[in-house]
Every structure is written in structure tokens, then in C-alpha cells.
C-alpha positions in Angstrom: 101.5 82.0 88.2 101.0 84.8 91.3 103.6 85.8 93.2 101.9 85.6 97.1 103.8 85.0 99.9 106.1 88.2 101.3 108.5 89.4 98.2 109.3 86.4 97.3 106.7 83.2 96.8 107.0 81.8 92.9 105.1 79.5 90.7 106.4 77.2 88.2 106.5 77.1 83.7 108.5 76.5 81.2 109.5 77.0 77.4 110.6 77.0 74.0 114.0 76.2 75.3 116.9 74.1 74.1 120.1 73.0 77.0 122.8 75.1 75.7 125.1 77.0 76.6 125.3 80.5 74.6 127.6 79.8 71.6 128.4 82.7 69.5 128.4 82.5 65.6 130.8 84.3 64.0 128.2 85.9 62.5 127.6 87.9 65.1 126.8 91.6 65.2 126.2 92.9 68.7 125.3 92.0 72.7 122.8 93.9 74.4 124.4 95.6 76.7 124.0 94.5 80.4 125.1 96.3 84.3 123.8 94.8 87.1 121.8 91.6 85.2 123.5 88.0 85.3 120.7 85.6 84.7 120.0 86.4 80.9 121.9 87.8 77.3 121.3 88.6 73.9 122.9 88.5 70.9 121.9 90.1 67.8 122.7 88.4 64.2 122.0 90.2 60.5 117.4 88.8 60.9 117.2 87.6 64.2 118.6 87.1 68.1 119.3 84.9 70.5 118.2 85.2 73.6 120.0 83.2 76.3 119.1 82.8 80.0 121.7 81.1 81.8 120.0 80.2 85.4 116.4 79.3 84.9 115.5 78.5 88.0 116.9 77.2 91.4 119.4 74.4 90.4 119.5 74.4 87.5 122.5 72.5 86.0 121.9 74.8 82.9 120.7 77.3 80.2 117.5 77.9 78.1 118.1 79.4 74.3 115.5 81.1 72.7 115.7 81.8 68.7 113.6 85.8 68.2 113.4 86.0 64.3 112.5 90.1 62.9 113.7 88.2 59.0 112.7 84.2 58.4 114.1 84.9 55.4 117.9 85.1 56.6 118.0 82.6 59.6 120.3 79.5 59.2 120.0 76.7 58.1 121.1 75.1 61.5 117.4 76.6 62.7 115.1 75.9 60.1 113.7 72.6 61.9 114.5 73.8 65.7 111.7 76.2 67.5 111.9 80.0 67.3 109.6 82.6 68.0 108.4 85.5 65.4 109.5 89.2 66.5 107.5 91.8 67.5 105.6 90.2 69.0 101.8 90.5 68.4 100.2 89.1 71.4 101.0 87.3 75.1 100.1 85.4 78.1 101.8 86.3 81.3 102.2 84.5 84.5 103.4 86.8 87.1 101.8 90.1 87.8 105.7 91.2 87.9 105.3 90.9 84.3 103.1 93.2 83.8 105.2 96.4 84.5 107.8 95.5 82.0 105.3 95.6 79.5 103.6 99.2 81.1 107.3 101.1 80.9 107.2 100.0 77.3 104.5 100.4 76.0 103.1 96.6 75.6 100.4 96.9 77.6 98.1 95.9 74.9 99.8 93.3 73.8 98.4 90.8 77.1 95.3 88.8 76.0 95.9 86.1 78.6 96.6 86.4 82.2 95.6 83.7 85.3 94.1 85.4 88.0 93.8 88.4 86.9 92.0 90.1 89.8 96.0 89.7 91.1 96.5 92.5 88.3 97.4 95.8 90.5 98.6 98.3 87.0 95.8 100.7 86.1 96.7 100.6 82.6 95.9 96.6 82.7 93.4 96.8 84.4 91.0 99.0 82.3 91.9 96.5 79.5 90.7 94.3 81.7 87.7 95.5 82.2 86.9 96.2 79.3 87.2 91.9 78.1 89.9 92.1 76.6 92.4 90.1 79.0 91.2 86.6 79.8 91.6 85.0 83.1 93.0 82.0 82.7 92.1 79.7 86.1 94.7 79.6 89.3 97.9 78.7 88.6 98.2 74.9 87.3 95.0 75.0 87.2 95.0 77.0 84.0 92.2 76.2 81.4 94.4 75.2 78.4 91.8 75.2 76.4 91.4 79.1 76.7 95.1 78.9 76.4 94.8 77.6 73.4 91.5 79.7 72.0 93.8 82.8 72.1 96.2 81.3 70.3 99.1 84.2 71.8 102.4 84.6 70.6 103.7 83.5 73.6 103.4 82.7 77.2 106.3 83.8 79.7 106.1 81.8 82.9 108.7 81.0 85.7 109.2 77.8 87.7 111.4 77.7 91.1 113.0 73.9 91.4 112.1 73.6 87.2 109.4 71.7 87.8 108.0 72.2 84.1 104.0 71.0 84.6 101.8 71.6 82.0 103.4 73.9 80.4 105.5 71.4 78.2 102.0 70.7 76.7 101.2 74.4 76.1 104.6 73.9 74.2 103.1 70.4 72.2 100.4 72.5 71.4 102.0 74.7 69.2 102.7 77.9 71.6 106.7 78.9 73.2 107.2 79.5 76.2 109.5 81.9 77.8 111.2 81.6 81.2 111.9 84.7 82.9 114.4 84.1 86.2 114.4 87.9 87.4 113.7 86.6 90.8 117.5 84.8 91.0 119.2 88.6 90.5 120.6 89.6 93.7 121.2 93.4 93.2 117.8 95.3 93.0 118.5 96.8 89.5 119.7 93.1 88.8 115.9 92.5 88.9 114.5 95.9 87.5 117.1 95.3 84.5 114.8 92.5 83.2 112.9 95.1 81.5 115.7 94.5 78.8 114.8 90.9 78.5 111.0 91.8 78.0 112.1 94.3 75.5 113.6 92.1 73.3 110.3 90.5 72.1 109.5 92.7 71.0 111.9 94.7 69.4 111.5 98.0 71.9 115.7 97.4 73.8 116.6 101.0 72.7 113.4 102.2 74.7 113.3 99.8 77.8 117.3 100.9 78.2 115.8 104.3 78.7 113.1 103.5 81.2 116.3 101.5 83.3 119.3 104.4 83.1 116.7 106.1 85.2 115.3 103.7 87.2 119.2 103.1 88.2 120.1 106.7 87.9 117.1 107.5 90.5 118.4 104.4 92.7 122.3 105.5 92.7 120.5 109.2 93.3 118.8 107.4 96.8 121.5 104.7 97.7 124.6 108.1 97.7 121.8 109.9 99.9 121.6 107.3 102.4 125.5 107.3 103.0 125.3 110.7 103.7 123.9 110.0 107.5 126.3 108.4 110.6 123.2 106.5 111.9 122.5 102.9 110.9 119.7 102.0 112.2 119.1 97.9 113.2 116.7 96.1 110.9 114.3 92.8 111.7 112.5 91.1 108.7 109.8 88.2 108.1 107.8 86.9 110.6 106.9 83.1 111.6 105.1 80.5 109.3 103.9 77.7 111.0 107.0 77.5 113.3 109.7 78.9 111.7 110.7 82.4 111.0 111.1 83.5 107.6 113.9 86.1 106.4 116.2 87.0 103.4 119.9 85.8 103.9 122.7 88.5 103.9 123.3 88.2 100.2 119.2 88.7 99.5 118.2 90.9 97.6 116.0 92.6 100.8 119.3 92.7 102.3 120.9 94.8 99.5 118.3 97.7 99.2 118.3 97.9 103.6 122.3 98.1 103.6 121.8 101.3 100.9 119.2 102.6 102.5 121.9 102.8 105.4 120.7 100.0 107.8 122.1 97.4 110.0 120.5 94.4 109.1 121.0 92.4 111.8 121.7 89.1 109.1 123.6 90.6 107.2 126.5 88.9 107.7 124.6 85.3 106.5 126.2 84.3 103.2 123.4 82.8 101.7 121.2 84.1 99.1 118.1 82.9 99.4 115.4 82.8 103.4 117.1 82.3 106.0 114.4 79.7 108.1 114.9 80.5 112.0 113.5 79.4 114.9 111.1 82.2 116.9 113.8 82.1 120.0 117.1 82.4 117.7 115.5 85.8 116.4 114.2 87.3 119.5 117.8 87.0 120.6 119.3 88.3 117.8 116.5 91.2 117.3 114.3 91.9 120.7 116.0 95.3 120.6 115.7 95.9 116.7 115.0 99.6 116.0 112.6 98.5 113.2 111.2 95.9 112.1 110.1 95.9 108.2 108.7 93.1 105.7 105.0 91.5 108.4 103.7 90.2 105.3 99.7 91.3 104.8 100.2 92.7 108.4 97.3 95.6 108.6 97.5 96.9 112.4 99.2 96.2 115.8 96.4 94.3 117.3 96.5 91.8 114.3 100.1 90.9 114.6 99.9 90.9 118.3 96.9 88.1 117.4 98.8 85.9 115.5 101.2 85.4 117.4 101.7 87.7 121.3 105.0 86.7 121.8 105.5 89.6 118.4 104.4 92.3 120.8 108.0 91.4 123.1 110.1 92.9 120.7 111.5 96.8 120.9 109.8 98.1 117.4 107.0 96.8 118.2 106.3 98.7 121.5 108.3 101.5 119.9 105.5 101.2 117.0 108.2 101.5 114.6 106.7 97.6 112.4 105.8 98.2 108.6 104.1 96.2 106.3 105.1 96.6 102.3 101.7 95.6 101.5 99.9 98.3 102.0 99.7 99.4 98.8 96.8 97.7 96.8 95.0 97.4 92.9 91.8 97.8 92.4 90.7 93.7 93.1 93.3 93.8 95.7 96.4 92.3 94.6 99.8 93.7 96.2 101.6 96.3 94.1 104.6 95.7 96.2 104.9 92.2 94.2 104.2 93.7 91.2 106.1 96.4 90.1 108.7 96.6 92.5 111.0 94.1 91.1 111.0 96.6 88.3 111.3 100.5 91.2 113.5 99.4 93.6 114.1 103.2 93.4 110.7 103.6 95.0 111.7 100.4 97.5 114.7 101.6 98.4 113.3 105.7 98.5 110.8 104.3 101.4 113.4 102.6 103.2 115.4 105.8 103.6 112.3 107.5 104.4 112.0 105.0 107.5 115.2 104.5 108.3 116.8 108.5 107.7 113.3 110.5 107.6 115.0 113.7 107.6 117.2 113.2 104.9 113.5 112.8 102.5 111.5 115.4 104.1 108.9 116.5 102.0 108.7 112.3 100.2 105.4 110.7 101.5 105.8 106.6 101.7 105.0 104.4 98.3 104.4 100.9 99.3 105.0 100.9 102.8 103.1 102.1 105.6 104.5 102.3 109.7 101.1 99.8 111.8 99.1 101.4 114.3 
């Protein structure tokens, strides 16, 4: 599955799972330390580890538990008749472009053997592998070619779901291929999403490397956050666009809202309590944000003319008049995939740097925008 439509439309799958609440055994030796991520945990035992995804999808009433085995001879008898995953993985099929950087950054790029619609992948390292014929294009989303998947015989499929519709992924499990749910998108803190690199790393026994990568990203993010606080100016921000008759924009506790605040901006819906996306009328947005200083996040629009053609009312906003409108989807991969949607979850420090450059250019005079671009 590929994430499309602004930064947050996600779809569907799941896995080798036992609904559970984490049960810590007496032979537990350690627990993976996490600083921001709240959606998963890793407990270590002699010869195996248990990975728990506590909130696998929006509205979930329980979580899922995965048994990862390093040494089958040490697996307790109680697990002998339950599905488990042998680690480190020898191969993997991923279903979201956000999973790709997680492999790249722990040096496991070569383990990807299949993906739905490979054109969406932007990673230069992964595209080299794709162009060499080493990654099978499995088709589109729910129409994934199961026969091809079975032929690949991956060690695991990493998947995700919005509302618990597991579709054909139950069939994949029935054919003996473990499917594990990644719920990174539910993390409210930008660094919480980035910390899911440790989740991927657990399946390759690369936790130490993932911790090092994450610490570097965190340090850069916190340094930028501190820099933004040195400015007393807090420009007002509008976000989102209209789909159909509805304007979709981040709620006040949304991941995107947190980034705008950390960049020293005044997101006009920051006081809202929701963590998802608000669905508002054009009129209500205009009444609140007609004079906003900046308009950040206009989906795939590449220039002001096309934005105005989509809805002439957009031109009535002050941010449009002043040409302070920015898209985050400017940077594309070789086949047109969005680098923002692929890499943004793992690298919130790059997003934050972009936002600070937009809102407070004097703070980063030598920096060039990475994901974002000002529409002309």
C-alpha cells in the first residue's frame, strides 16, 4: 500500500497476530527503551523477543503480539504451537512507501523483494534494486497479485490498516507467510513516528543501529526546535485544501500541527483537540484564515495558476495574494513518487527545518528547502 493524498491517507493489511495485552514472562531480560513512540513495545527473552503493537489501527480495542525467534531451541513450550517469525529476516515485502526508509537507514535495503506499485518508491538505493529486477511489482493495493507473492515466499509482509479491514492479508497468513502490522501513522509526536525505525530493526536484530540513527534525528530535531524558540514572531498558518465540498486540514493535536508549532508558527487550528483531520466548510476556513500569513500544505498543486483553476476562491486568501503558498510534494522520485510521503515520517527534522526556513528565514540563512516549495 502506498500513502497518497496529502500526508495522511493510508490503507490496509495485517498479520501473524494474536490479539493480546502484553504479558511479561519471568524470563524477560530487557525491554527496548522508547522515548516518544507509544504504539509498540519490544520485550526480550532468552532466544526470542515479543513485539507488541498496542494500537494497530484507529479505534482498535486491543493490540497484536508477534513472537520473534532467534533460536528455536530456546522457544518455550507454550509457543511451540503458535506462529512465530524467525529473525533476522532473510526477505520482506512492504506495503507502504514509509517502510522503505526504515530499511535503507538500517542497511537492509537488499531485503525488499516485493512491493505494490514500485513506481511510487523514491529512494535512490531502492530504485537501483528495483531497476535491477530484484523487487517484484505486486500490483495495486487490494488487488495485489497473491500468486506472485507466494512465489517470492518472503520471510514476512509488513502491512498497515486504517480501520481494521484486513482483506486479503488474512489469506496471505493462511498460506504461511507472516504479516506484521506497522501503525506508525497513529503516533502524534513527529519523533514518535521516526522512532518506528526501532520497530523495523527488531525484525533484523538491528536495534542498536536503529537507536543510533534515531538519536541523530532526535538531536537535529530538538536543536531546530530550540532555534525556532529564539524568534518572538509567530506567523499565522493555514493548511490543507478542498476535496469535493470539504476542506481537510490537520486537527490541533495532529502530527502536522505539532511540527508547525515547533517551527515557531501560529497554526490557526492549534487549539482544536482532535488528532486527526478536520472536515470544514470553505466558508468557515475563509472566515478564520483569510488573513493568514502562510498557507502550507496544498497537496500536489505545483503553481498558483493551477491552484486557482481548481477553485477560484483560493485567490481570495492573503497568503495566495502574497505568494506565501507552499507545497510539500515538490520533491519527486525517478518515477514520480513523493519523497515527502516516503521519507517524512522518519525525517521530521527535515520537515521542521523546511518550516523554520519558511516562517523564519533569518534563522537558517544558508539552508535550502528540502521537501517544500513556494508556488509561483
